[in-house]
N, CA, C and O of each residue as an XYZ file, in Angstrom:
488
protein
N      64.092   -215.587    -50.496
C      64.212   -214.361    -49.800
C      62.739   -213.774    -50.418
O      62.171   -213.921    -51.500
N      62.418   -213.036    -49.178
C      61.120   -212.304    -49.393
C      61.503   -211.112    -50.150
O      60.665   -210.713    -50.959
N      62.559   -210.489    -50.055
C      63.007   -209.161    -50.720
C      62.455   -209.448    -52.185
O      61.584   -208.676    -52.586
N      62.839   -210.401    -52.964
C      62.767   -210.852    -54.399
C      61.055   -210.646    -54.752
O      60.619   -210.084    -55.757
N      60.330   -211.184    -53.773
C      58.856   -211.127    -54.158
C      58.420   -209.844    -53.789
O      57.481   -209.439    -54.475
N      58.778   -209.157    -52.999
C      58.499   -207.548    -52.804
C      58.857   -206.810    -53.838
O      58.007   -206.088    -54.359
N      60.152   -206.845    -54.327
C      60.475   -206.170    -55.393
C      59.754   -206.549    -56.804
O      59.599   -205.664    -57.646
N      59.381   -207.688    -57.010
C      58.621   -208.214    -58.060
C      57.285   -207.428    -58.061
O      56.821   -206.879    -59.060
N      56.726   -207.434    -56.849
C      55.326   -206.913    -56.759
C      55.375   -205.285    -57.119
O      54.558   -204.711    -57.839
N      56.582   -204.639    -56.419
C      56.642   -203.202    -56.806
C      56.865   -202.961    -58.239
O      56.198   -202.128    -58.852
N      57.724   -203.619    -58.750
C      58.259   -203.727    -60.260
C      56.757   -203.775    -61.084
O      56.430   -202.908    -61.894
N      56.064   -204.734    -60.792
C      54.812   -204.945    -61.585
C      54.002   -203.865    -61.602
O      53.488   -203.436    -62.635
N      53.818   -203.286    -60.277
C      52.898   -201.956    -60.038
C      53.363   -200.979    -60.753
O      52.591   -200.439    -61.545
N      54.756   -200.510    -60.643
C      55.201   -199.535    -61.443
C      54.978   -199.673    -62.902
O      54.619   -198.717    -63.590
N      55.204   -200.934    -63.404
C      55.040   -200.982    -64.761
C      53.630   -200.611    -65.279
O      53.478   -199.893    -66.268
N      52.583   -201.145    -64.550
C      51.184   -200.815    -64.852
C      50.855   -199.250    -64.634
O      50.017   -198.686    -65.337
N      51.486   -198.662    -63.732
C      51.233   -197.331    -63.360
C      51.953   -196.462    -64.598
O      51.280   -195.588    -65.144
N      53.124   -196.675    -64.971
C      53.842   -195.948    -65.883
C      53.067   -196.164    -67.277
O      52.872   -195.200    -68.017
N      52.663   -197.361    -67.590
C      51.989   -197.609    -68.873
C      50.702   -196.853    -68.697
O      50.503   -196.003    -69.564
N      49.890   -196.961    -67.872
C      48.627   -196.239    -67.875
C      48.854   -194.567    -67.918
O      48.203   -193.817    -68.644
N      49.845   -194.171    -67.049
C      50.110   -192.823    -67.175
C      50.471   -192.330    -68.707
O      50.052   -191.267    -69.166
N      51.180   -193.113    -69.323
C      51.662   -192.781    -70.630
C      50.604   -192.822    -71.732
O      50.700   -192.146    -72.756
N      49.512   -193.715    -71.450
C      48.310   -193.716    -72.240
C      47.565   -192.597    -72.231
O      46.923   -192.364    -73.255
N      47.475   -191.708    -71.163
C      46.738   -190.681    -71.039
C      47.712   -189.244    -70.992
O      47.184   -188.133    -71.028
N      48.920   -189.399    -70.923
C      49.729   -188.126    -70.919
C      49.880   -187.655    -72.338
O      49.832   -188.423    -73.299
N      50.075   -186.275    -72.430
C      50.510   -185.852    -73.607
C      51.921   -186.023    -74.010
O      52.708   -185.117    -73.736
N      52.346   -187.113    -74.651
C      53.615   -187.395    -74.940
C      53.818   -187.390    -76.529
O      52.930   -187.331    -77.380
N      55.076   -187.460    -76.705
C      55.365   -187.736    -78.288
C      55.271   -189.095    -78.641
O      55.484   -189.950    -77.781
N      54.976   -189.408    -79.811
C      54.852   -190.827    -80.155
C      56.213   -191.743    -79.595
O      56.148   -192.882    -79.133
N      57.191   -191.092    -79.734
C      58.617   -191.774    -79.438
C      58.511   -191.867    -77.836
O      58.766   -192.968    -77.347
N      58.179   -190.873    -77.022
C      58.166   -191.104    -75.692
C      57.242   -192.127    -75.261
O      57.587   -192.897    -74.365
N      56.156   -192.215    -75.776
C      55.113   -193.215    -75.457
C      55.719   -194.467    -75.811
O      55.617   -195.301    -74.912
N      56.318   -194.858    -76.844
C      56.937   -196.046    -77.386
C      58.111   -196.475    -76.262
O      58.309   -197.629    -75.884
N      58.799   -195.358    -75.844
C      59.854   -195.791    -74.798
C      59.280   -196.375    -73.644
O      59.704   -197.408    -73.125
N      58.110   -195.573    -73.158
C      57.534   -195.929    -71.863
C      56.984   -197.288    -72.150
O      57.296   -198.184    -71.365
N      56.219   -197.567    -73.151
C      55.637   -198.971    -73.363
C      56.608   -200.128    -73.452
O      56.259   -201.254    -73.096
N      57.835   -199.873    -73.924
C      58.966   -200.744    -73.977
C      59.561   -201.141    -72.513
O      59.885   -202.252    -72.093
N      59.590   -200.097    -71.990
C      60.057   -200.076    -70.471
C      59.055   -200.784    -69.629
O      59.452   -201.555    -68.755
N      57.929   -200.605    -69.804
C      56.855   -201.230    -68.951
C      56.820   -202.669    -69.364
O      56.597   -203.473    -68.458
N      57.014   -203.160    -70.645
C      57.087   -204.413    -71.041
C      58.181   -205.122    -70.363
O      57.950   -206.086    -69.633
N      59.527   -204.614    -70.610
C      60.594   -205.313    -69.981
C      60.476   -205.233    -68.456
O      61.101   -206.128    -67.887
N      59.875   -204.440    -67.716
C      59.812   -204.442    -66.175
C      58.980   -205.622    -65.989
O      59.439   -206.525    -65.291
N      57.676   -205.767    -66.577
C      56.729   -206.706    -66.250
C      57.473   -208.124    -66.457
O      57.315   -208.991    -65.598
N      58.219   -208.351    -67.497
C      58.840   -209.543    -67.770
C      59.927   -209.883    -66.660
O      60.164   -211.024    -66.264
N      60.544   -208.741    -66.225
C      61.608   -209.021    -65.146
C      61.074   -209.163    -63.865
O      61.674   -209.773    -62.980
N      59.764   -208.531    -63.680
C      59.158   -208.812    -62.384
C      58.849   -210.252    -62.152
O      59.016   -210.815    -61.070
N      58.430   -210.760    -63.135
C      58.016   -212.224    -63.240
C      59.389   -213.210    -63.154
O      59.360   -214.314    -62.610
N      60.388   -212.727    -63.674
C      61.512   -213.416    -63.434
C      62.065   -213.332    -61.841
O      62.828   -214.177    -61.372
N      61.656   -212.402    -61.239
C      62.139   -212.033    -59.896
C      61.223   -213.073    -58.999
O      61.721   -213.658    -58.037
N      59.991   -213.239    -59.348
C      59.234   -214.392    -58.660
C      59.898   -215.712    -58.701
O      59.929   -216.465    -57.728
N      60.512   -216.014    -60.033
C      61.272   -217.348    -59.994
C      62.397   -217.144    -59.367
O      62.855   -218.187    -58.900
N      63.097   -216.099    -59.151
C      64.411   -216.010    -58.119
C      63.907   -216.197    -56.733
O      64.638   -216.804    -55.951
N      62.741   -215.750    -56.321
C      62.057   -215.641    -54.960
C      61.868   -217.171    -54.700
O      61.997   -217.613    -53.558
N      61.560   -217.987    -55.767
C      61.098   -219.204    -55.454
C      62.465   -220.207    -55.376
O      62.521   -221.235    -54.701
N      63.373   -219.757    -56.082
C      64.851   -220.342    -56.200
C      65.451   -220.039    -54.965
O      66.166   -220.890    -54.437
N      65.250   -218.865    -54.388
C      66.175   -218.243    -53.403
C      66.132   -219.111    -51.957
O      66.888   -218.844    -51.023
N      65.201   -220.113    -51.922
C      65.180   -220.678    -50.833
C      66.493   -221.820    -50.403
O      66.671   -222.385    -49.324
N      67.140   -221.889    -51.418
C      68.323   -222.789    -51.654
C      69.533   -222.058    -51.199
O      70.588   -222.679    -51.069
N      69.465   -220.800    -50.949
C      70.674   -219.923    -50.507
C      71.849   -220.035    -51.575
O      72.987   -220.220    -51.144
N      71.657   -219.944    -52.800
C      72.546   -220.061    -53.817
C      73.118   -218.805    -54.140
O      72.287   -217.928    -54.371
N      74.493   -218.429    -54.233
C      74.965   -217.235    -54.649
C      74.555   -216.900    -56.135
O      74.356   -215.719    -56.419
N      74.439   -217.729    -56.952
C      74.178   -217.449    -58.341
C      72.679   -217.065    -58.404
O      72.324   -216.185    -59.188
N      71.840   -217.658    -57.651
C      70.438   -217.030    -57.705
C      70.395   -215.556    -57.013
O      69.577   -214.732    -57.422
N      71.176   -215.283    -56.095
C      71.265   -214.095    -55.434
C      71.888   -213.037    -56.486
O      71.511   -211.865    -56.505
N      72.804   -213.514    -57.298
C      73.271   -212.649    -58.341
C      72.584   -212.300    -59.353
O      72.778   -211.200    -59.871
N      71.502   -213.305    -59.904
C      70.518   -213.128    -60.636
C      69.440   -212.061    -60.172
O      69.052   -211.148    -60.901
N      69.020   -212.271    -58.934
C      68.175   -211.248    -58.459
C      68.737   -209.725    -58.457
O      68.024   -208.755    -58.712
N      69.991   -209.660    -58.162
C      70.573   -208.391    -58.048
C      70.650   -207.825    -59.523
O      70.203   -206.712    -59.800
N      71.171   -208.555    -60.337
C      71.231   -208.236    -61.823
C      69.844   -207.867    -62.284
O      69.712   -206.807    -62.896
N      68.843   -208.600    -62.063
C      67.558   -208.140    -62.545
C      67.242   -206.851    -61.923
O      66.899   -205.903    -62.629
N      67.331   -206.754    -60.685
C      66.959   -205.364    -59.968
C      67.697   -204.316    -60.652
O      67.130   -203.326    -61.115
N      69.019   -204.522    -60.730
C      69.859   -203.312    -61.155
C      69.585   -203.131    -62.698
O      69.559   -202.002    -63.187
N      69.410   -204.111    -63.350
C      68.778   -203.799    -65.046
C      67.731   -203.195    -65.159
O      67.658   -202.302    -66.003
N      66.641   -203.510    -64.350
C      65.378   -202.855    -64.346
C      65.459   -201.251    -64.089
O      64.994   -200.324    -64.752
N      66.133   -201.258    -63.016
C      66.340   -199.806    -62.465
C      67.141   -198.904    -63.495
O      66.844   -197.722    -63.669
N      68.074   -199.473    -64.101
C      68.988   -198.816    -65.085
C      68.200   -198.671    -66.590
O      68.068   -197.587    -67.158
N      67.811   -199.686    -67.010
C      67.262   -199.813    -68.360
C      65.993   -199.272    -68.411
O      65.796   -198.336    -69.184
N      65.060   -199.717    -67.692
C      63.886   -199.271    -67.667
C      63.622   -197.966    -67.104
O      62.795   -197.222    -67.630
N      64.268   -197.635    -66.069
C      64.513   -196.225    -65.531
C      64.927   -195.153    -66.533
O      64.368   -194.056    -66.558
N      65.761   -195.438    -67.228
C      66.325   -194.718    -68.422
C      65.250   -194.478    -69.304
O      64.912   -193.332    -69.603
N      64.694   -195.488    -69.737
C      63.502   -195.356    -70.738
C      62.374   -194.438    -70.318
O      61.926   -193.584    -71.083
N      61.884   -194.646    -68.980
C      60.940   -193.968    -68.413
C      61.240   -192.567    -68.303
O      60.376   -191.724    -68.545
N      62.592   -192.213    -67.898
C      62.950   -190.651    -67.848
C      62.998   -190.136    -69.218
O      62.499   -189.043    -69.490
N      63.573   -190.869    -70.091
C      63.787   -190.161    -71.232
C      62.248   -190.234    -72.157
O      62.108   -189.481    -73.121
N      61.319   -191.049    -71.819
C      60.009   -190.985    -72.247
C      58.954   -189.780    -71.671
O      58.152   -189.050    -72.253
N      59.272   -189.902    -70.504
C      58.518   -188.711    -69.758
C      58.946   -187.259    -69.818
O      58.227   -186.273    -69.977
N      60.352   -187.328    -69.647
C      60.907   -186.009    -69.451
C      62.012   -185.529    -70.619
O      62.374   -184.360    -70.758
N      62.403   -186.481    -71.304
C      63.042   -186.322    -72.423
C      64.510   -186.012    -72.158
O      65.136   -185.294    -72.937
N      65.148   -186.612    -70.925
C      66.530   -186.635    -70.907
C      67.013   -187.983    -70.385
O      66.190   -188.836    -70.054
N      68.332   -188.200    -70.300
C      68.839   -189.525    -70.281
C      69.466   -189.340    -68.672
O      69.924   -188.270    -68.271
N      69.397   -190.501    -67.901
C      70.005   -190.602    -66.597
C      71.496   -190.149    -66.615
O      71.908   -189.222    -65.918
N      72.244   -190.849    -67.436
C      73.654   -190.709    -67.401
C      74.017   -191.415    -68.741
O      73.267   -192.269    -69.214
N      75.143   -191.058    -69.327
C      75.601   -191.733    -70.556
C      75.772   -193.226    -70.388
O      76.518   -193.653    -69.507
N      75.132   -194.014    -71.172
C      75.387   -195.496    -71.123
C      74.605   -196.166    -70.093
O      74.933   -197.319    -69.812
N      73.577   -195.605    -69.457
C      72.726   -196.088    -68.438
C      71.752   -196.907    -69.038
O      71.290   -197.779    -68.302
N      71.337   -196.847    -70.157
C      70.446   -198.074    -70.638
C      71.060   -199.108    -71.162
O      70.444   -200.172    -71.108
N      72.342   -199.102    -71.768
C      73.101   -200.252    -72.235
C      73.721   -200.998    -70.922
O      73.951   -202.206    -70.862
N      73.910   -200.212    -70.060
C      74.568   -200.918    -68.747
C      73.287   -201.730    -68.192
O      73.373   -202.903    -67.830
N      72.307   -201.119    -68.168
C      71.078   -201.851    -67.729
C      70.673   -202.999    -68.414
O      70.312   -203.991    -67.781
N      70.691   -202.981    -69.607
C      70.582   -204.108    -70.371
C      71.593   -205.126    -70.213
O      71.279   -206.317    -70.208
N      72.726   -204.757    -70.091
C      73.928   -205.788    -69.707
C      73.431   -206.447    -68.447
O      73.296   -207.669    -68.510
N      73.130   -205.834    -67.295
C      72.651   -206.344    -66.126
C      71.602   -207.446    -66.283
O      71.687   -208.542    -65.728
N      70.535   -207.034    -67.144
C      69.353   -207.998    -67.391
C      69.957   -209.285    -68.006
O      69.600   -210.373    -67.554
N      70.768   -209.221    -68.916
C      71.307   -210.233    -69.861
C      72.039   -211.195    -68.675
O      71.740   -212.370    -68.461
N      72.933   -210.517    -68.052
C      73.530   -211.105    -66.855
C      72.771   -212.138    -65.843
O      73.134   -213.254    -65.472
N      71.548   -211.363    -65.508
C      70.612   -212.034    -64.628
C      70.131   -213.304    -65.288
O      70.141   -214.316    -64.587
N      69.714   -213.398    -66.532
C      69.399   -214.455    -67.312
C      70.438   -215.555    -67.449
O      70.199   -216.760    -67.369
N      71.660   -214.973    -67.672
C      73.065   -215.878    -67.626
C      73.031   -216.589    -66.414
O      73.143   -217.812    -66.496
N      72.871   -215.966    -65.069
C      72.848   -216.505    -63.850
C      71.859   -217.686    -63.810
O      72.175   -218.824    -63.464
N      70.584   -217.285    -64.213
C      69.781   -218.254    -64.031
C      70.165   -219.717    -64.947
O      70.028   -220.877    -64.558
N      70.617   -219.299    -66.108
C      71.235   -220.601    -66.916
C      72.141   -221.387    -66.245
O      72.117   -222.616    -66.176
N      73.153   -220.440    -65.623
C      74.377   -221.181    -64.747
C      73.741   -222.033    -63.766
O      74.046   -223.218    -63.632
N      72.785   -221.393    -63.021
C      72.258   -222.338    -61.848
C      71.498   -223.533    -62.434
O      71.422   -224.587    -61.803
N      70.964   -223.382    -63.577
C      70.443   -224.690    -64.149
C      71.251   -225.758    -64.495
O      71.013   -226.953    -64.317
N      72.426   -225.139    -65.107
C      73.572   -226.228    -65.556
C      74.164   -226.831    -64.194
O      74.414   -228.028    -64.053
N      74.362   -225.826    -63.183
C      75.069   -226.386    -62.016
C      74.037   -227.307    -61.160
O      74.426   -228.142    -60.344
N      72.920   -227.092    -61.400
C      71.967   -227.930    -60.319
C      71.950   -229.409    -60.731
O      71.885   -229.773    -61.906
N      72.009   -230.177    -59.747
C      72.170   -231.528    -59.818
C      70.778   -232.435    -59.506
O      70.503   -233.541    -59.971
N      70.076   -231.701    -58.671
C      68.785   -232.242    -58.171
C      67.707   -231.595    -59.003
O      68.027   -230.588    -59.635
N      66.396   -232.073    -59.089
C      65.366   -231.666    -59.787
C      64.988   -230.360    -59.054
O      65.028   -230.202    -57.833
N      64.580   -229.363    -60.061
C      64.363   -228.079    -59.342
C      62.991   -228.222    -58.587
O      62.252   -229.180    -58.812
N      62.688   -227.266    -57.712
C      61.546   -227.299    -56.811
C      60.243   -227.076    -57.613
O      59.156   -227.068    -57.036
């Protein structure tokens, strides 16, 4: 699905933009640390979405779930860290742990797909 590639590109761009802004903004050390962590996680999961885009041609519900979990996870986990780092408040209680859980579930979906897959991967 093209959407995963589009989201991967947007996530990668956002991570670079936020990282660059944090390097030049007047932030606390803790705020800068949060933003750097968020950018790092976002880049890794943008790369994971490229893998999802490659595997999505097989129309697997497990791969669809992985893409959804990665997207939700980045939005919640990284979004929470960005908001907290830049503006010093939290989106809502437990938003970061919920996002982290979604990221883990995305990786577990990829693992489940690998276990279920009978033919060689593309």
